[in-house]
C-alpha positions in Angstrom: -19.1 -17.3 1.4 -18.0 -14.8 -1.2 -16.5 -11.4 -0.4 -19.0 -8.7 0.4 -19.6 -6.3 -2.5 -17.3 -8.2 -5.0 -20.2 -8.8 -7.4 -21.6 -5.3 -6.8 -18.3 -3.6 -7.8 -17.9 -5.9 -10.8 -21.4 -5.1 -11.9 -20.9 -1.4 -11.5 -17.6 -1.4 -13.5 -19.2 -3.5 -16.3 -22.1 -1.0 -16.4 -19.6 1.9 -16.7 -17.8 0.1 -19.5 -21.1 -0.6 -21.3 -22.2 3.0 -21.0 -18.9 4.5 -22.0 -18.5 6.3 -18.7 -15.3 8.0 -17.7 -13.3 5.8 -15.2 -10.5 7.2 -13.1 -8.1 5.0 -11.0 -6.5 6.3 -7.8 -3.9 4.1 -6.3 -1.3 4.0 -3.5 2.2 4.3 -4.7 3.7 1.1 -3.4 3.9 -2.2 -5.4 0.6 -3.4 -4.1 -1.3 -0.2 -5.1 0.5 0.0 -8.4 -0.2 -3.7 -9.2 -3.9 -3.2 -8.3 -4.1 -0.2 -10.7 -2.4 -2.1 -13.5 -4.6 -5.3 -13.1 -7.8 -3.2 -13.1 -6.8 -0.9 -15.9 -5.9 -3.8 -18.2 -9.1 -5.6 -17.2 -11.2 -2.6 -18.2 -9.1 -2.0 -21.3 -9.7 -5.6 -22.5 -13.4 -4.9 -22.4 -12.8 -1.5 -24.2 -13.6 0.5 -21.2 -12.7 4.2 -20.9 -10.0 4.8 -18.3 -9.4 8.5 -18.7 -6.9 9.1 -15.8 -4.7 7.9 -13.0 -3.4 9.3 -9.8 -0.8 8.1 -7.3 -0.4 10.5 -4.3 3.1 11.4 -3.2 3.4 10.1 0.4 6.3 12.4 1.1 4.6 15.6 0.0 0.8 14.9 0.2 0.5 12.0 2.7 -1.0 8.6 2.3 -4.3 7.9 0.6 -6.8 10.2 -1.2 -5.6 13.8 -0.9 -7.1 17.2 -1.7 -4.3 17.9 -4.1 -5.0 14.6 -5.9 -8.7 15.4 -6.2 -8.1 18.9 -7.5 -5.7 17.5 -10.1 -8.4 15.1 -11.3 -11.5 17.4 -11.0 -11.4 18.3 -14.7 -12.2 14.6 -15.4 -15.5 14.7 -13.4 -18.1 13.5 -13.7 -16.6 10.0 -13.6 -16.4 6.8 -11.7 -13.4 7.1 -9.3 -12.1 3.8 -8.2 -9.7 4.0 -5.2 -7.2 1.2 -4.8 -5.1 0.1 -1.7 -6.2 3.2 0.2 -9.3 5.2 1.0 -10.8 3.3 3.9 -9.8 6.1 6.3 -10.3 9.1 4.0 -13.7 10.4 5.2 -13.4 14.1 4.3 -11.7 13.3 1.0 -14.5 11.0 -0.1 -17.0 13.7 0.7 -15.0 16.2 -1.3 -14.7 13.8 -4.3 -18.5 13.5 -4.3 -18.9 17.2 -4.3 -16.5 17.5 -7.2 -18.7 15.1 -9.2 -17.1 11.7 -8.7 -18.9 8.5 -7.8 -16.5 6.7 -5.5 -15.7 3.0 -5.2 -13.1 2.0 -2.6 -11.2 -1.3 -2.9 -8.9 -1.6 0.1 -7.5 -4.3 2.4 -6.5 -2.1 5.4 -8.2 -2.1 8.9 -11.6 -0.5 9.0 -11.9 2.3 11.6 -14.9 3.2 13.8 -16.9 4.5 10.8 -16.9 4.0 7.0 -16.3 6.6 4.3 -19.5 7.6 2.3 -18.4 5.9 -0.9 -20.9 4.4 -3.2 -19.5 0.9 -2.7 -16.7 -0.4 -0.4 -14.9 -3.6 -1.1 -12.7 -4.6 1.9 -12.8 -8.0 3.5 -12.0 -6.4 6.8 -15.5 -4.9 7.0 -17.2 -6.2 10.2 -20.1 -7.7 8.4 -18.0 -9.4 5.7 -18.2 -13.1 6.2 -15.4 -13.9 3.7 -13.1 -16.3 5.6 -9.7 -15.2 4.3 -9.0 -11.7 5.5 -5.3 -11.4 4.6 -5.2 -10.8 0.8 -3.0 -8.1 -0.6 -5.0 -5.4 -2.3 -3.8 -6.8 -5.6 -5.2 -10.2 -4.6 -8.6 -8.6 -4.1 -8.4 -6.9 -7.5 -7.3 -10.2 -9.0 -10.6 -11.8 -7.8 -12.5 -8.8 -9.0 -10.9 -9.1 -12.4 -11.9 -12.7 -12.6 -15.5 -11.8 -11.7 -15.5 -9.0 -14.4 -13.9 -11.0 -17.2 -15.2 -14.5 -16.4 -14.6 -16.6 -19.5 -12.9 -13.7 -21.2 -9.9 -14.1 -18.9 -7.5 -15.6 -21.3 -4.6 -17.8 -20.1 -2.2 -15.0 -21.0 -4.1 -12.4 -19.0 -4.4 -14.8 -16.1 -0.6 -15.4 -16.0 0.0 -11.7 -16.3 -2.3 -10.8 -13.4 -1.2 -13.6 -11.1 2.4 -12.5 -11.6 1.6 -9.0 -10.4 -0.6 -10.2 -7.5 2.1 -12.6 -6.4 4.8 -9.9 -6.3 2.4 -7.5 -4.5 1.6 -10.2 -1.9 5.3 -10.6 -1.1 5.9 -6.9 -1.1 3.1 -6.2 1.3 4.3 -9.0 3.7 1.0 -10.7 3.6 0.9 -14.2 5.3 2.1 -16.8 2.9 -0.8 -19.2 3.5 -4.3 -20.0 2.2 -5.2 -18.0 -0.9 -2.0 -16.0 -0.8 0.0 -19.2 -1.1 -2.0 -20.2 -4.1 -1.5 -16.8 -5.7 2.3 -16.8 -5.0 2.8 -20.3 -6.4 0.9 -19.7 -9.6 2.2 -16.2 -10.1 5.9 -17.1 -9.6 5.8 -20.4 -11.4 6.9 -19.0 -14.8 8.1 -15.5 -13.8 11.4 -15.9 -15.7 9.4 -16.1 -18.9 7.2 -13.1 -18.2 6.1 -11.3 -21.3 6.0 -8.0 -19.4 9.3 -6.2 -20.2 9.3 -4.6 -16.7 9.5 -8.0 -15.1 11.6 -9.9 -17.7 14.4 -7.2 -17.6 15.3 -8.2 -14.0 16.6 -11.6 -15.2 19.3 -9.7 -17.1 20.6 -7.9 -13.9 23.8 -9.6 -12.6 22.9 -9.3 -8.9 19.6 -11.2 -9.6 21.0 -13.7 -12.0 23.7 -14.5 -9.4 21.3 -15.1 -6.5 21.7 -18.3 -4.6 18.1 -19.4 -5.3 15.0 -18.5 -7.2 13.4 -17.4 -4.0 16.2 -15.0 -3.3 15.9 -13.6 -6.9 12.2 -12.9 -6.3 12.9 -11.2 -3.0 15.4 -8.9 -4.7 12.9 -8.1 -7.5 10.2 -7.3 -5.0 12.6 -5.1 -3.0 13.5 -3.1 -6.1 9.9 -2.8 -7.3 8.7 -1.7 -3.9 11.1 1.3 -3.9 8.7 4.3 -3.9 10.1 6.9 -6.3 8.1 9.4 -8.3 8.8 10.6 -11.8 6.6 13.5 -12.5 3.1 12.4 -11.3 3.7 8.7 -11.7 5.7 6.1 -9.7 8.8 4.8 -11.5 7.6 1.3 -10.7 4.3 1.9 -12.5 6.2 3.2 -15.6 8.5 0.2 -15.4 5.7 -2.4 -15.2 3.8 -0.8 -18.0 6.9 -0.2 -20.3 6.4 -1.4 -23.8 9.9 -2.4 -24.7 13.1 -3.7 -23.1 15.2 -0.5 -23.7 12.7 1.6 -21.7 12.4 -1.1 -19.1 16.2 -1.4 -18.7 16.5 2.4 -18.1 13.7 2.5 -15.6 15.0 -0.6 -13.7 18.5 0.9 -13.5 16.9 4.1 -12.1 15.1 2.1 -9.4 18.1 0.1 -8.6 20.2 3.2 -7.9 17.4 4.7 -5.8 17.1 1.5 -3.8 20.8 1.5 -3.1 20.6 5.2 -2.0 17.7 4.3 0.3 19.5 1.4 1.8 22.3 3.7 2.8 19.8 6.1 4.3 18.0 3.3 6.2 21.3 2.1 7.7 22.3 5.7 8.7 18.9 6.4 10.4 18.9 3.0 12.1 22.3 3.6 13.7 21.4 7.1 14.9 18.1 5.7 16.4 19.9 3.0 18.2 22.1 5.6 19.9 19.0 7.6 21.0 17.2 4.5 22.2 20.2 3.4 24.3 19.6 6.5 26.4 15.9 5.7 26.9 15.9 2.1 27.8 12.9 2.4 30.2 10.5 3.9 27.5 7.6 1.6 26.7 7.4 2.8 23.1 9.8 4.2 20.6 8.6 7.6 19.4 11.1 9.6 17.3 11.2 12.0 14.4 13.4 14.3 12.4 13.0 16.9 9.7 15.8 15.3 7.6 14.3 11.8 7.6 12.7 10.6 4.4 9.3 9.0 4.9 10.1 6.5 2.2 13.0 5.1 4.4 11.1 5.0 7.7 9.0 1.9 7.1 12.2 -0.3 6.8 13.8 1.5 9.7 10.8 1.0 11.9 10.6 -2.7 11.0 14.3 -3.2 11.9 13.9 -1.2 15.2 10.7 -3.0 16.2 12.4 -6.4 15.5 15.4 -5.4 17.5 13.7 -4.0 20.6 10.3 -5.7 20.5 8.5 -2.4 21.3 5.9 -0.4 19.3 7.7 1.9 17.0 6.4 5.3 15.8 8.8 7.2 13.5 7.9 10.4 11.7 9.3 12.9 9.1 8.7 16.3 10.5 7.7 19.0 8.0 6.8 22.7 8.5 3.3 22.2 9.9 2.6 18.5 9.9 4.5 15.3 10.5 3.9 12.0 8.6 4.9 8.8 10.2 5.0 5.0 10.1 4.2 2.5 12.7 5.5 -1.0 13.4 4.4 -3.2 16.4 5.5 -6.5 17.8 3.3 -9.6 17.3 0.1 -9.3 19.3 0.0 -5.5 19.4 -2.5 -3.8 17.1 -1.0 -0.4 16.1 -4.2 0.8 14.4 -6.2 0.1 17.6 -3.6 2.1 19.6 -4.0 5.0 17.3 -7.8 4.8 17.4 -7.6 5.6 21.1 -5.6 8.7 20.2 -7.5 9.7 17.1 -8.3 13.2 18.4 -4.6 14.0 18.1 -4.4 12.9 14.5 -5.3 14.3 11.1 -5.4 10.8 9.5 -4.2 7.3 10.3 -4.7 3.7 9.2 -3.1 0.5 7.9 -2.6 -3.0 9.2 -2.4 -4.5 12.7 1.4 -4.4 12.7 2.2 -1.9 9.9 0.4 1.4 9.8 0.9 5.1 9.3 -0.3 8.5 10.5 -0.4 12.3 9.9 -0.3 14.6 12.9 -0.1 18.4 13.3 3.3 19.3 14.8 1.7 21.0 17.8 0.0 17.8 18.8 3.1 15.5 18.5 3.7 15.5 22.3 0.0 14.9 23.1 0.0 12.0 20.6 3.1 10.5 22.3 1.6 10.8 25.8 -1.7 9.3 24.7 0.1 6.3 23.0 2.2 5.7 26.2 -0.9 5.9 28.4 -2.8 3.4 26.4 0.0 1.0 25.7 0.9 1.0 29.4 -2.5 -0.5 30.1 -1.9 -3.2 27.6 1.6 -3.8 28.9 0.5 -4.0 32.6 -2.4 -6.3 31.7 0.0 -8.6 29.7 2.4 -8.8 32.6 -0.4 -9.6 35.0 -1.2 -12.7 33.0 2.1 -14.4 34.0 
Protein backbone atom coordinates (compact mmCIF):
# COMPACT_ATOMS: atom_id res chain seq x y z
CA UNK A 1 0.00 0.00 0.00
CA UNK A 2 1.55 3.32 -1.05
CA UNK A 3 1.56 6.49 1.02
CA UNK A 4 -1.62 8.53 0.67
CA UNK A 5 -1.24 11.52 -1.68
CA UNK A 6 2.37 10.73 -2.68
CA UNK A 7 1.45 10.45 -6.35
CA UNK A 8 -0.91 13.44 -6.14
CA UNK A 9 1.84 15.67 -4.78
CA UNK A 10 4.34 14.38 -7.36
CA UNK A 11 1.84 15.00 -10.14
CA UNK A 12 1.07 18.54 -8.92
CA UNK A 13 4.76 19.44 -8.69
CA UNK A 14 5.43 18.07 -12.18
CA UNK A 15 2.50 20.12 -13.48
CA UNK A 16 3.95 23.25 -11.83
CA UNK A 17 7.33 22.54 -13.44
CA UNK A 18 5.77 21.98 -16.87
CA UNK A 19 3.69 25.18 -16.64
CA UNK A 20 6.63 27.24 -15.34
CA UNK A 21 4.71 28.13 -12.17
CA UNK A 22 6.48 29.87 -9.31
CA UNK A 23 7.34 27.41 -6.52
CA UNK A 24 8.18 28.48 -2.96
CA UNK A 25 9.64 26.11 -0.34
CA UNK A 26 8.96 26.69 3.36
CA UNK A 27 10.90 24.48 5.77
CA UNK A 28 11.58 23.90 9.43
CA UNK A 29 15.05 25.06 10.48
CA UNK A 30 16.37 21.77 11.88
CA UNK A 31 18.40 19.25 9.88
CA UNK A 32 15.32 17.26 8.85
CA UNK A 33 13.53 20.33 7.52
CA UNK A 34 16.66 21.67 5.82
CA UNK A 35 17.41 18.31 4.17
CA UNK A 36 13.81 18.11 2.99
CA UNK A 37 14.08 21.54 1.35
CA UNK A 38 17.40 20.72 -0.33
CA UNK A 39 16.23 17.35 -1.70
CA UNK A 40 13.05 18.84 -3.13
CA UNK A 41 14.78 21.97 -4.47
CA UNK A 42 17.42 19.92 -6.28
CA UNK A 43 14.75 17.53 -7.59
CA UNK A 44 12.77 20.44 -9.05
CA UNK A 45 15.92 22.15 -10.38
CA UNK A 46 16.94 18.95 -12.21
CA UNK A 47 13.68 19.18 -14.15
CA UNK A 48 14.24 22.91 -14.75
CA UNK A 49 11.48 23.93 -12.38
CA UNK A 50 11.14 27.47 -11.06
CA UNK A 51 11.90 27.63 -7.31
CA UNK A 52 11.66 31.38 -6.68
CA UNK A 53 12.02 31.52 -2.91
CA UNK A 54 12.68 29.80 0.42
CA UNK A 55 11.77 30.48 4.00
CA UNK A 56 12.85 28.99 7.32
CA UNK A 57 11.08 30.50 10.32
CA UNK A 58 13.15 31.42 13.38
CA UNK A 59 11.85 29.27 16.24
CA UNK A 60 13.28 31.68 18.79
CA UNK A 61 11.63 34.81 17.41
CA UNK A 62 8.64 33.54 15.43
CA UNK A 63 7.84 30.10 16.77
CA UNK A 64 7.67 26.72 15.05
CA UNK A 65 6.00 26.12 11.70
CA UNK A 66 4.33 28.50 9.27
CA UNK A 67 4.27 32.02 10.69
CA UNK A 68 2.51 35.24 9.78
CA UNK A 69 5.88 36.97 9.44
CA UNK A 70 7.09 34.27 7.08
CA UNK A 71 4.01 34.59 4.88
CA UNK A 72 4.28 38.38 4.81
CA UNK A 73 7.92 38.11 3.75
CA UNK A 74 6.92 35.77 0.92
CA UNK A 75 3.70 37.45 -0.25
CA UNK A 76 5.41 39.35 -3.09
CA UNK A 77 6.07 35.92 -4.68
CA UNK A 78 2.36 35.06 -4.87
CA UNK A 79 0.63 33.63 -6.78
CA UNK A 80 2.76 30.53 -6.33
CA UNK A 81 2.73 26.92 -5.22
CA UNK A 82 3.84 26.99 -1.57
CA UNK A 83 5.26 23.65 -0.42
CA UNK A 84 5.64 23.37 3.35
CA UNK A 85 8.17 20.84 4.63
CA UNK A 86 8.56 19.28 8.10
CA UNK A 87 5.88 21.52 9.59
CA UNK A 88 2.43 22.88 8.80
CA UNK A 89 0.17 20.06 10.00
CA UNK A 90 -0.95 22.17 12.99
CA UNK A 91 -0.94 25.59 11.25
CA UNK A 92 -4.68 26.04 10.60
CA UNK A 93 -4.91 29.85 10.64
CA UNK A 94 -1.64 30.29 8.81
CA UNK A 95 -2.69 28.02 5.92
CA UNK A 96 -5.90 30.04 5.58
CA UNK A 97 -3.83 33.23 5.51
CA UNK A 98 -1.48 31.78 2.89
CA UNK A 99 -4.46 31.01 0.64
CA UNK A 100 -5.81 34.55 1.06
CA UNK A 101 -2.42 35.92 0.01
CA UNK A 102 -2.59 33.85 -3.16
CA UNK A 103 -0.64 30.69 -2.45
CA UNK A 104 -1.74 27.18 -3.23
CA UNK A 105 -0.50 25.18 -0.24
CA UNK A 106 0.90 21.65 -0.15
CA UNK A 107 1.97 20.29 3.25
CA UNK A 108 4.57 17.53 3.53
CA UNK A 109 4.95 16.64 7.19
CA UNK A 110 5.59 13.66 9.47
CA UNK A 111 4.30 15.01 12.78
CA UNK A 112 1.21 13.88 14.66
CA UNK A 113 -2.11 14.93 13.11
CA UNK A 114 -4.38 16.83 15.49
CA UNK A 115 -8.18 16.73 15.72
CA UNK A 116 -8.61 18.48 12.37
CA UNK A 117 -6.54 19.10 9.24
CA UNK A 118 -5.37 22.41 7.72
CA UNK A 119 -7.20 23.48 4.57
CA UNK A 120 -4.20 22.83 2.31
CA UNK A 121 -4.68 21.75 -1.29
CA UNK A 122 -2.88 18.43 -0.61
CA UNK A 123 -1.44 16.96 2.59
CA UNK A 124 1.24 14.28 2.53
CA UNK A 125 1.71 12.86 6.03
CA UNK A 126 1.71 9.10 6.73
CA UNK A 127 0.18 9.78 10.15
CA UNK A 128 -3.16 10.78 8.61
CA UNK A 129 -5.80 8.46 10.07
CA UNK A 130 -6.89 7.11 6.70
CA UNK A 131 -3.34 6.57 5.41
CA UNK A 132 -2.82 2.81 5.10
CA UNK A 133 0.93 3.07 4.54
CA UNK A 134 2.48 0.60 6.94
CA UNK A 135 5.65 2.44 8.01
CA UNK A 136 4.72 5.58 9.96
CA UNK A 137 8.15 6.57 11.29
CA UNK A 138 9.98 8.12 8.36
CA UNK A 139 11.81 11.38 8.94
CA UNK A 140 10.37 14.15 6.80
CA UNK A 141 13.43 13.92 4.57
CA UNK A 142 12.62 10.23 4.13
CA UNK A 143 9.16 11.15 2.84
CA UNK A 144 10.64 13.75 0.50
CA UNK A 145 13.17 11.17 -0.71
CA UNK A 146 10.28 8.88 -1.74
CA UNK A 147 8.55 11.88 -3.35
CA UNK A 148 11.71 12.73 -5.27
CA UNK A 149 11.93 9.16 -6.57
CA UNK A 150 8.28 9.38 -7.70
CA UNK A 151 8.89 12.73 -9.46
CA UNK A 152 12.17 11.81 -11.18
CA UNK A 153 11.62 8.08 -11.78
CA UNK A 154 14.28 7.00 -14.33
CA UNK A 155 15.77 10.52 -14.30
CA UNK A 156 17.09 9.83 -10.78
CA UNK A 157 20.76 9.34 -11.64
CA UNK A 158 23.09 7.28 -9.39
CA UNK A 159 24.77 10.55 -8.31
CA UNK A 160 21.48 12.18 -7.35
CA UNK A 161 20.37 9.05 -5.53
CA UNK A 162 23.59 8.95 -3.49
CA UNK A 163 23.29 12.66 -2.72
CA UNK A 164 19.66 12.46 -1.58
CA UNK A 165 20.13 9.29 0.47
CA UNK A 166 23.03 10.94 2.33
CA UNK A 167 20.84 13.86 3.37
CA UNK A 168 17.89 11.64 4.27
CA UNK A 169 20.12 9.34 6.37
CA UNK A 170 21.61 12.24 8.35
CA UNK A 171 18.13 13.73 8.86
CA UNK A 172 16.77 10.38 10.07
CA UNK A 173 19.52 10.17 12.69
CA UNK A 174 19.10 13.81 13.69
CA UNK A 175 15.36 13.47 14.22
CA UNK A 176 15.87 10.32 16.35
CA UNK A 177 13.61 8.23 14.15
CA UNK A 178 13.58 4.49 14.96
CA UNK A 179 16.43 2.76 13.16
CA UNK A 180 14.35 -0.04 11.70
CA UNK A 181 12.42 -0.89 8.54
CA UNK A 182 12.72 1.73 5.80
CA UNK A 183 14.73 4.01 8.05
CA UNK A 184 17.42 1.37 8.45
CA UNK A 185 17.57 0.97 4.66
CA UNK A 186 17.95 4.75 4.22
CA UNK A 187 20.66 4.95 6.90
CA UNK A 188 22.66 2.05 5.51
CA UNK A 189 22.61 3.30 1.92
CA UNK A 190 23.04 6.96 2.87
CA UNK A 191 26.05 6.46 5.12
CA UNK A 192 27.75 3.75 3.05
CA UNK A 193 30.03 6.17 1.18
CA UNK A 194 29.62 9.33 3.28
CA UNK A 195 33.39 9.89 3.51
CA UNK A 196 33.44 10.37 -0.26
CA UNK A 197 30.48 12.76 -0.47
CA UNK A 198 30.74 15.19 -3.37
CA UNK A 199 28.88 17.79 -1.28
CA UNK A 200 31.50 20.16 0.24
CA UNK A 201 29.28 20.76 3.28
CA UNK A 202 29.51 17.07 4.21
CA UNK A 203 33.01 16.27 2.93
CA UNK A 204 34.53 19.11 4.99
CA UNK A 205 33.73 17.30 8.25
CA UNK A 206 36.28 14.59 7.50
CA UNK A 207 38.96 17.27 7.78
CA UNK A 208 37.96 18.22 11.34
CA UNK A 209 40.26 16.66 13.95
CA UNK A 210 37.55 15.79 16.49
CA UNK A 211 35.71 13.81 13.79
CA UNK A 212 38.80 12.23 12.24
CA UNK A 213 39.88 11.06 15.70
CA UNK A 214 36.55 9.43 16.59
CA UNK A 215 36.73 5.86 17.86
CA UNK A 216 34.39 4.59 15.12
CA UNK A 217 32.61 5.59 11.93
CA UNK A 218 29.34 5.54 13.86
CA UNK A 219 30.68 8.03 16.38
CA UNK A 220 31.92 10.27 13.54
CA UNK A 221 28.44 10.28 12.00
CA UNK A 222 26.84 11.12 15.34
CA UNK A 223 29.18 14.09 15.76
CA UNK A 224 28.42 15.33 12.23
CA UNK A 225 24.68 15.05 12.86
CA UNK A 226 25.02 16.88 16.17
CA UNK A 227 26.81 19.79 14.51
CA UNK A 228 24.47 19.96 11.51
CA UNK A 229 21.43 19.90 13.81
CA UNK A 230 22.61 23.02 15.66
CA UNK A 231 19.97 25.59 14.78
CA UNK A 232 21.63 28.92 14.03
CA UNK A 233 20.34 31.59 11.66
CA UNK A 234 22.49 33.78 9.43
CA UNK A 235 20.24 36.46 8.04
CA UNK A 236 17.07 34.66 6.94
CA UNK A 237 18.70 31.27 6.37
CA UNK A 238 19.98 28.54 8.72
CA UNK A 239 23.77 28.18 8.73
CA UNK A 240 23.27 24.44 8.15
CA UNK A 241 21.37 25.17 4.92
CA UNK A 242 24.17 27.47 3.74
CA UNK A 243 26.75 24.81 4.63
CA UNK A 244 24.97 21.94 2.88
CA UNK A 245 24.48 24.05 -0.27
CA UNK A 246 28.00 25.54 -0.26
CA UNK A 247 29.73 25.35 -3.64
CA UNK A 248 33.35 25.12 -2.49
CA UNK A 249 35.48 23.87 0.38
CA UNK A 250 36.65 27.29 1.59
CA UNK A 251 33.06 28.46 2.10
CA UNK A 252 32.12 25.11 3.66
CA UNK A 253 35.10 25.23 6.03
CA UNK A 254 34.15 28.70 7.30
CA UNK A 255 30.50 27.73 7.85
CA UNK A 256 31.36 24.40 9.52
CA UNK A 257 33.70 26.24 11.91
CA UNK A 258 30.91 28.72 12.71
CA UNK A 259 28.51 25.86 13.51
CA UNK A 260 31.12 24.06 15.60
CA UNK A 261 31.66 27.14 17.76
CA UNK A 262 27.91 27.62 18.17
CA UNK A 263 27.47 23.95 19.12
CA UNK A 264 30.13 24.27 21.83
CA UNK A 265 28.45 27.42 23.18
CA UNK A 266 25.10 25.63 23.23
CA UNK A 267 26.55 22.61 25.00
CA UNK A 268 27.76 24.90 27.80
CA UNK A 269 24.31 26.50 27.96
CA UNK A 270 22.61 23.08 28.05
CA UNK A 271 24.84 21.96 30.92
CA UNK A 272 24.18 25.18 32.88
CA UNK A 273 20.38 25.01 32.46
CA UNK A 274 20.34 21.29 33.29
CA UNK A 275 22.19 21.85 36.59
CA UNK A 276 19.88 24.72 37.59
CA UNK A 277 16.84 22.60 36.76
CA UNK A 278 18.08 19.67 38.82
CA UNK A 279 18.30 22.00 41.84
CA UNK A 280 14.70 23.17 41.29
CA UNK A 281 13.41 19.64 40.78
CA UNK A 282 15.07 18.42 43.97
CA UNK A 283 12.70 20.70 45.87
CA UNK A 284 9.61 19.41 44.03
CA UNK A 285 10.04 15.65 44.23
CA UNK A 286 6.29 14.99 44.48
CA UNK A 287 5.39 16.79 41.25
CA UNK A 288 4.01 14.43 38.59
CA UNK A 289 5.35 16.53 35.71
CA UNK A 290 8.28 18.90 35.32
CA UNK A 291 7.03 22.30 34.16
CA UNK A 292 9.62 25.08 34.24
CA UNK A 293 10.54 28.20 32.29
CA UNK A 294 12.76 31.26 32.29
CA UNK A 295 13.18 34.41 30.22
CA UNK A 296 16.93 33.81 29.88
CA UNK A 297 16.66 30.31 28.44
CA UNK A 298 17.27 29.83 24.73
CA UNK A 299 14.62 27.75 23.01
CA UNK A 300 17.38 26.18 20.92
CA UNK A 301 18.93 24.63 24.03
CA UNK A 302 15.73 23.41 25.64
CA UNK A 303 15.18 20.32 23.49
CA UNK A 304 18.45 18.76 24.64
CA UNK A 305 17.85 19.86 28.24
CA UNK A 306 14.33 18.38 28.23
CA UNK A 307 15.64 15.07 26.83
CA UNK A 308 18.26 14.84 29.59
CA UNK A 309 15.80 15.75 32.36
CA UNK A 310 13.15 13.34 31.05
CA UNK A 311 15.68 10.50 30.89
CA UNK A 312 16.93 11.28 34.40
CA UNK A 313 13.57 11.61 36.19
CA UNK A 314 11.26 9.56 33.92
CA UNK A 315 8.55 12.24 34.06
CA UNK A 316 6.89 14.33 31.32
CA UNK A 317 8.97 17.48 30.85
CA UNK A 318 7.60 20.85 29.66
CA UNK A 319 10.25 23.58 29.42
CA UNK A 320 9.70 27.04 27.96
CA UNK A 321 11.47 30.24 27.04
CA UNK A 322 9.40 33.12 28.40
CA UNK A 323 9.20 36.25 26.29
CA UNK A 324 7.24 39.48 26.73
CA UNK A 325 3.79 38.18 25.78
CA UNK A 326 4.18 34.52 24.86
CA UNK A 327 6.26 31.55 25.88
CA UNK A 328 7.56 28.94 23.47
CA UNK A 329 8.39 25.54 24.80
CA UNK A 330 9.52 22.00 24.17
CA UNK A 331 8.13 18.70 25.45
CA UNK A 332 9.75 15.34 26.15
CA UNK A 333 7.91 12.38 27.65
CA UNK A 334 8.92 8.91 28.85
CA UNK A 335 8.16 5.85 26.73
CA UNK A 336 4.42 5.15 26.57
CA UNK A 337 3.35 8.74 27.28
CA UNK A 338 2.06 10.74 24.29
CA UNK A 339 2.95 14.39 24.81
CA UNK A 340 0.85 15.55 21.85
CA UNK A 341 -2.25 13.81 23.25
CA UNK A 342 -1.65 15.45 26.63
CA UNK A 343 -1.56 18.87 24.98
CA UNK A 344 -4.67 18.09 22.91
CA UNK A 345 -6.61 17.90 26.19
CA UNK A 346 -5.30 21.37 27.07
CA UNK A 347 -5.51 22.92 23.60
CA UNK A 348 -7.76 25.79 24.79
CA UNK A 349 -4.77 27.11 26.76
CA UNK A 350 -2.44 27.10 23.74
CA UNK A 351 -1.76 29.25 20.70
CA UNK A 352 -0.18 26.34 18.79
CA UNK A 353 1.25 22.91 19.55
CA UNK A 354 2.33 19.72 17.82
CA UNK A 355 5.12 17.28 17.14
CA UNK A 356 5.82 13.61 17.88
CA UNK A 357 4.61 11.26 20.64
CA UNK A 358 7.66 11.84 22.83
CA UNK A 359 9.11 15.06 21.39
CA UNK A 360 6.86 18.05 20.77
CA UNK A 361 6.52 21.80 21.20
CA UNK A 362 4.04 24.51 22.10
CA UNK A 363 3.35 28.25 22.16
CA UNK A 364 1.28 29.69 25.00
CA UNK A 365 0.30 33.20 26.08
CA UNK A 366 1.99 34.05 29.37
CA UNK A 367 -1.30 34.70 31.17
CA UNK A 368 -2.31 31.09 30.45
CA UNK A 369 0.88 29.40 31.65
CA UNK A 370 -0.54 28.44 35.03
CA UNK A 371 -3.81 27.15 33.54
CA UNK A 372 -1.80 25.09 31.08
CA UNK A 373 0.29 23.60 33.88
CA UNK A 374 -2.78 22.76 35.96
CA UNK A 375 -4.52 21.17 32.96
CA UNK A 376 -1.47 19.02 32.19
CA UNK A 377 -1.22 17.83 35.79
CA UNK A 378 -4.94 17.05 35.94
CA UNK A 379 -4.85 14.96 32.77
CA UNK A 380 -1.55 13.25 33.44
CA UNK A 381 -2.76 12.35 36.94
CA UNK A 382 -5.53 10.27 35.34
CA UNK A 383 -2.97 8.43 33.21
CA UNK A 384 -0.67 7.97 36.20
CA UNK A 385 -3.40 6.61 38.46
CA UNK A 386 -4.71 4.30 35.74
CA UNK A 387 -1.21 2.99 35.11
CA UNK A 388 -0.62 2.30 38.82
CA UNK A 389 -3.95 0.47 39.09
CA UNK A 390 -2.75 -2.03 36.49
CA UNK A 391 -0.18 -3.44 38.90
